[in-house]
TORMARDO-946945 format. One record per residue: residue number from 1; x negated, z negated, y negated of N, C-alpha, C in turn. Coordinates in nm, 4 decimals. Layout:
<tortis>
TORTI  i  nxx  nzz  nyy  caxx  cazz  cayy  cxx  czz  cyy
TORTI  NUM  X  Z  Y  X  Z  Y  X  Z  Y
...
</tortis>
This chain:
<tortis>
TORTI  i  nxx  nzz  nyy  caxx  cazz  cayy  cxx  czz  cyy
TORTI  1  -0.0844  0.0000  0.1184  0.0000  0.0000  0.0000  -0.0887  0.0000  -0.1244
TORTI  2  -0.0514  0.0830  -0.2188  -0.1223  0.0878  -0.3459  -0.0816  -0.0348  -0.4284
TORTI  3  -0.1805  -0.1136  -0.4708  -0.1492  -0.2361  -0.5445  -0.1164  -0.2108  -0.6909
TORTI  4  -0.1786  -0.1098  -0.7508  -0.1545  -0.0785  -0.8919  -0.0902  0.0592  -0.9029
TORTI  5  0.0318  0.0623  -0.9511  0.1010  0.1882  -0.9755  0.0813  0.2275  -1.1218
TORTI  6  0.1189  0.3486  -1.1567  0.1102  0.3928  -1.2969  0.1963  0.3042  -1.3868
TORTI  7  0.3142  0.2666  -1.3406  0.4028  0.1813  -1.4209  0.3381  0.0456  -1.4476
TORTI  8  0.2773  -0.0127  -1.3459  0.2098  -0.1419  -1.3639  0.0880  -0.1243  -1.4540
TORTI  9  0.0144  -0.0175  -1.4328  -0.1027  0.0095  -1.5161  -0.0630  0.0177  -1.6640
TORTI  10  0.0468  0.0837  -1.6925  0.0944  0.0936  -1.8311  0.1349  -0.0427  -1.8867
TORTI  11  0.1996  -0.1260  -1.8055  0.2366  -0.2609  -1.8494  0.1127  -0.3451  -1.8770
TORTI  12  0.0127  -0.3341  -1.7888  -0.1082  -0.4154  -1.8024  -0.1842  -0.3850  -1.9314
TORTI  13  -0.1739  -0.2642  -1.9806  -0.2429  -0.2271  -2.1050  -0.1956  -0.3118  -2.2228
TORTI  14  -0.0736  -0.3613  -2.2153  -0.0190  -0.4450  -2.3238  -0.0614  -0.5904  -2.3137
TORTI  15  -0.1288  -0.6267  -2.2029  -0.1681  -0.7656  -2.1799  -0.3162  -0.7751  -2.1425
TORTI  16  -0.4065  -0.7437  -2.2363  -0.5493  -0.7561  -2.2054  -0.5872  -0.9031  -2.1858
TORTI  17  -0.7045  -0.9260  -2.1289  -0.7514  -1.0634  -2.1078  -0.7436  -1.1416  -2.2382
TORTI  18  -0.7014  -1.2640  -2.2295  -0.6878  -1.3614  -2.3393  -0.5678  -1.3352  -2.4296
TORTI  19  -0.4874  -1.2326  -2.4031  -0.3741  -1.2017  -2.4902  -0.2616  -1.3043  -2.4801
TORTI  20  -0.2543  -1.3781  -2.3688  -0.1504  -1.4795  -2.3536  -0.2104  -1.6201  -2.3465
TORTI  21  -0.3350  -1.6310  -2.3888  -0.4069  -1.7580  -2.3852  -0.3298  -1.8653  -2.4619
TORTI  22  -0.3117  -1.9804  -2.3997  -0.2468  -2.0940  -2.4641  -0.0952  -2.0883  -2.4644
TORTI  23  -0.0361  -1.9881  -2.4022  0.1099  -1.9758  -2.4041  0.1793  -2.0585  -2.2965
TORTI  24  0.1037  -2.1064  -2.1976  0.1633  -2.1885  -2.0919  0.2788  -2.1191  -2.0231
TORTI  25  0.3915  -2.1893  -2.0110  0.5086  -2.1358  -1.9431  0.5726  -2.0169  -2.0116
TORTI  26  0.5388  -1.9935  -2.1396  0.5931  -1.8773  -2.2107  0.5169  -1.7489  -2.1798
TORTI  27  0.4043  -1.7599  -2.1109  0.3300  -1.6402  -2.0708  0.4124  -1.5625  -1.9685
TORTI  28  0.3973  -1.4323  -1.9695  0.4715  -1.3451  -1.8795  0.3832  -1.2985  -1.7654
TORTI  29  0.4325  -1.3137  -1.6433  0.3663  -1.2557  -1.5260  0.4087  -1.1102  -1.5183
TORTI  30  0.3119  -1.0210  -1.5116  0.3366  -0.8770  -1.5145  0.3645  -0.8212  -1.3757
TORTI  31  0.2891  -0.8686  -1.2772  0.3082  -0.8222  -1.1402  0.2705  -0.9354  -1.0449
TORTI  32  0.3091  -0.9172  -0.9204  0.2893  -1.0202  -0.8182  0.2308  -0.9569  -0.6928
TORTI  33  0.1261  -1.0221  -0.6397  0.0668  -0.9833  -0.5131  0.0810  -1.1012  -0.4170
TORTI  34  0.0862  -1.0739  -0.2876  0.1015  -1.1827  -0.1913  0.0369  -1.1468  -0.0583
TORTI  35  0.0036  -1.2501  0.0166  -0.0490  -1.2334  0.1519  0.0690  -1.2431  0.2480
TORTI  36  0.0995  -1.1387  0.3228  0.2166  -1.1410  0.4109  0.2037  -1.2382  0.5288
TORTI  37  0.0856  -1.2937  0.5500  0.0662  -1.3858  0.6620  0.0712  -1.5328  0.6202
TORTI  38  0.0944  -1.5595  0.4953  0.0941  -1.6984  0.4496  0.1557  -1.7112  0.3127
TORTI  39  0.1234  -1.8209  0.2466  0.1866  -1.8492  0.1187  0.1009  -1.8116  -0.0018
TORTI  40  -0.0136  -1.7508  0.0156  -0.0965  -1.7133  -0.0988  -0.0233  -1.6109  -0.1849
TORTI  41  -0.0185  -1.6399  -0.3154  0.0492  -1.5519  -0.4101  -0.0313  -1.5467  -0.5386
TORTI  42  -0.0410  -1.4277  -0.5978  -0.1122  -1.4075  -0.7234  -0.0152  -1.3478  -0.8247
TORTI  43  0.0052  -1.4156  -0.9373  0.0876  -1.3651  -1.0468  -0.0059  -1.3255  -1.1605
TORTI  44  -0.0102  -1.1989  -1.1941  -0.1002  -1.1480  -1.2972  -0.0349  -1.1625  -1.4344
TORTI  45  -0.1051  -1.2317  -1.5257  -0.0555  -1.2440  -1.6632  -0.1371  -1.1603  -1.7611
TORTI  46  -0.2614  -1.1303  -1.7261  -0.3502  -1.0527  -1.8135  -0.4439  -0.9695  -1.7260
TORTI  47  -0.4876  -0.8568  -1.7784  -0.5783  -0.7720  -1.7004  -0.6533  -0.6767  -1.7916
TORTI  48  -0.7724  -0.6410  -1.7466  -0.8498  -0.5368  -1.8148  -0.9177  -0.4510  -1.7100
TORTI  49  -0.9102  -0.3225  -1.7333  -0.9789  -0.2282  -1.6454  -1.1282  -0.2360  -1.6745
TORTI  50  -1.2073  -0.2415  -1.5693  -1.3517  -0.2497  -1.5810  -1.4127  -0.1100  -1.5730
TORTI  51  -1.5376  -0.0978  -1.6098  -1.6063  0.0309  -1.6090  -1.6100  0.0990  -1.4736
TORTI  52  -1.6007  0.0225  -1.3671  -1.6078  0.0779  -1.2319  -1.4684  0.1049  -1.1734
TORTI  53  -1.3677  0.1148  -1.2606  -1.2277  0.1367  -1.2224  -1.1658  0.0202  -1.1471
TORTI  54  -1.2334  -0.0921  -1.1463  -1.1761  -0.2147  -1.0918  -1.0952  -0.2797  -1.2046
TORTI  55  -1.0149  -0.3764  -1.1716  -0.9433  -0.4558  -1.2708  -0.9861  -0.6003  -1.2589
TORTI  56  -1.0064  -0.6646  -1.3716  -1.0224  -0.8100  -1.3728  -0.8891  -0.8661  -1.4190
TORTI  57  -0.8348  -0.9554  -1.3376  -0.7062  -1.0172  -1.3656  -0.7244  -1.1633  -1.4016
TORTI  58  -0.6274  -1.2152  -1.4747  -0.6130  -1.3590  -1.4934  -0.4678  -1.3901  -1.4642
TORTI  59  -0.4449  -1.5022  -1.3986  -0.3067  -1.5393  -1.3716  -0.2951  -1.6653  -1.2907
TORTI  60  -0.1736  -1.6885  -1.2466  -0.1393  -1.8056  -1.1672  -0.1579  -1.7716  -1.0202
TORTI  61  -0.2310  -1.8579  -0.9504  -0.2542  -1.8393  -0.8068  -0.1938  -1.9593  -0.7347
TORTI  62  -0.1144  -1.9311  -0.6328  -0.0573  -2.0371  -0.5496  -0.1176  -2.0211  -0.4110
TORTI  63  -0.1901  -2.1252  -0.3671  -0.2602  -2.1136  -0.2391  -0.1690  -2.1474  -0.1212
TORTI  64  -0.2241  -2.1415  -0.0028  -0.1495  -2.1637  0.1199  -0.0906  -2.3021  0.1341
TORTI  65  -0.1353  -2.3965  0.0522  -0.0819  -2.5329  0.0547  0.0194  -2.5564  -0.0565
TORTI  66  0.0504  -2.4506  -0.1324  0.1448  -2.4632  -0.2417  0.0841  -2.5145  -0.3709
TORTI  67  -0.0486  -2.5313  -0.3730  -0.1166  -2.5784  -0.4941  -0.1313  -2.4629  -0.5918
TORTI  68  -0.1097  -2.4920  -0.7199  -0.1153  -2.3891  -0.8237  -0.2378  -2.4084  -0.9105
TORTI  69  -0.2993  -2.2975  -0.9472  -0.4075  -2.3030  -1.0446  -0.4192  -2.1675  -1.1133
TORTI  70  -0.4720  -2.1713  -1.2339  -0.4958  -2.0487  -1.3085  -0.6387  -2.0045  -1.2826
TORTI  71  -0.6594  -1.8745  -1.2737  -0.7941  -1.8278  -1.2505  -0.8068  -1.6772  -1.2613
TORTI  72  -0.9303  -1.6327  -1.2481  -0.9650  -1.4912  -1.2541  -0.9821  -1.4376  -1.1130
TORTI  73  -0.9424  -1.3135  -1.0920  -0.9621  -1.2451  -0.9647  -0.9633  -1.0957  -0.9946
TORTI  74  -1.0120  -1.0184  -0.9009  -1.0239  -0.8748  -0.9246  -0.9393  -0.7954  -0.8258
TORTI  75  -0.9094  -0.6739  -0.8645  -0.8366  -0.5840  -0.7764  -0.9167  -0.5592  -0.6491
TORTI  76  -1.0476  -0.5412  -0.6634  -1.1301  -0.5139  -0.5448  -1.1293  -0.6323  -0.4474
TORTI  77  -1.1212  -0.7542  -0.4987  -1.1116  -0.8711  -0.4097  -0.9809  -0.8673  -0.3308
TORTI  78  -0.8721  -0.8363  -0.3991  -0.7428  -0.8296  -0.3311  -0.7411  -0.7154  -0.2297
TORTI  79  -0.7913  -0.5998  -0.2693  -0.7918  -0.4841  -0.1787  -0.8851  -0.5051  -0.0602
TORTI  80  -0.9916  -0.5817  -0.0796  -1.0902  -0.6013  0.0256  -1.0580  -0.7127  0.1235
TORTI  81  -0.9562  -0.7903  0.0944  -0.9207  -0.9019  0.1829  -0.8626  -0.8479  0.3133
TORTI  82  -0.9164  -0.8972  0.4236  -0.8640  -0.8611  0.5552  -0.7986  -0.9847  0.6137
TORTI  83  -0.6712  -0.9736  0.6428  -0.5919  -1.0855  0.6926  -0.5760  -1.0741  0.8433
TORTI  84  -0.5254  -1.1790  0.9079  -0.5012  -1.1704  1.0519  -0.4170  -1.0475  1.0868
TORTI  85  -0.4395  -0.9943  1.2021  -0.3693  -0.8775  1.2551  -0.3943  -0.7518  1.1710
TORTI  86  -0.5040  -0.7522  1.0932  -0.5398  -0.6358  1.0146  -0.4530  -0.6110  0.8921
TORTI  87  -0.3700  -0.7073  0.8558  -0.2834  -0.6917  0.7393  -0.3635  -0.7008  0.6106
TORTI  88  -0.3056  -0.6504  0.5032  -0.3687  -0.6493  0.3713  -0.2776  -0.7184  0.2704
TORTI  89  -0.3345  -0.7528  0.1554  -0.2568  -0.8073  0.0449  -0.1564  -0.7002  0.0017
TORTI  90  -0.0362  -0.7433  -0.0330  0.0681  -0.6499  -0.0730  0.1162  -0.6792  -0.2142
TORTI  91  0.1798  -0.5794  -0.2724  0.2432  -0.5933  -0.4036  0.3920  -0.6156  -0.3802
TORTI  92  0.4499  -0.7086  -0.4546  0.5935  -0.7314  -0.4479  0.6605  -0.6182  -0.5249
TORTI  93  0.7178  -0.5230  -0.4533  0.7763  -0.4039  -0.5148  0.8966  -0.4356  -0.6026
TORTI  94  0.9659  -0.5433  -0.5741  1.0857  -0.5775  -0.6497  1.0620  -0.6730  -0.7653
TORTI  95  0.9362  -0.7121  -0.7858  0.9069  -0.8105  -0.8909  0.9219  -0.7482  -1.0285
TORTI  96  0.9891  -0.8208  -1.1159  1.0038  -0.7809  -1.2556  0.9286  -0.8808  -1.3426
TORTI  97  0.8722  -0.8375  -1.4552  0.8015  -0.9325  -1.5424  0.8875  -1.0569  -1.5679
TORTI  98  0.8243  -1.1732  -1.5491  0.8946  -1.3013  -1.5524  0.8091  -1.4060  -1.6218
TORTI  99  0.8714  -1.4910  -1.7006  0.8005  -1.6027  -1.7643  0.7497  -1.6986  -1.6559
TORTI  100  0.6308  -1.7531  -1.6773  0.5731  -1.8465  -1.5798  0.6591  -1.9706  -1.5631
TORTI  101  0.7296  -2.0103  -1.6674  0.8167  -2.1289  -1.6566  0.9226  -2.1075  -1.5489
TORTI  102  0.9750  -1.9879  -1.5348  1.0734  -1.9592  -1.4294  1.0086  -1.9581  -1.2919
TORTI  103  0.8884  -1.9029  -1.2836  0.8165  -1.8994  -1.1563  0.7865  -2.0412  -1.1103
TORTI  104  0.7454  -2.1270  -1.2031  0.7138  -2.2661  -1.1684  0.8365  -2.3426  -1.1214
TORTI  105  0.9548  -2.3061  -1.1678  1.0785  -2.3699  -1.1219  1.1095  -2.3329  -0.9780
TORTI  106  1.0758  -2.2090  -0.9416  1.1058  -2.1585  -0.8084  1.0084  -2.2144  -0.7051
TORTI  107  0.8812  -2.2172  -0.7390  0.7767  -2.2579  -0.6442  0.7508  -2.4046  -0.6507
</tortis>
């Protein structure tokens, strides 16, 4: 599955790194990636395309234990992850941009 579509790429251009800094729950998650074998989830709030066509993301990460933290990760890290049974990280196709405050209520 392609993790970055043209539509997502266009949305990400409006949210470069540090553009939502300090907004807390008012920050908007642009897209969502998840591990189909567990509870790992990545909500991207900011991104910048790198010179090597990779993306550096910043966002909310929820690990397999349900713990939340903000951090940086790259598209190549997500694409390169090999999960049990040969599965890969996937993009939530139905995800719509959502305020982090709503995501925190759900999780």
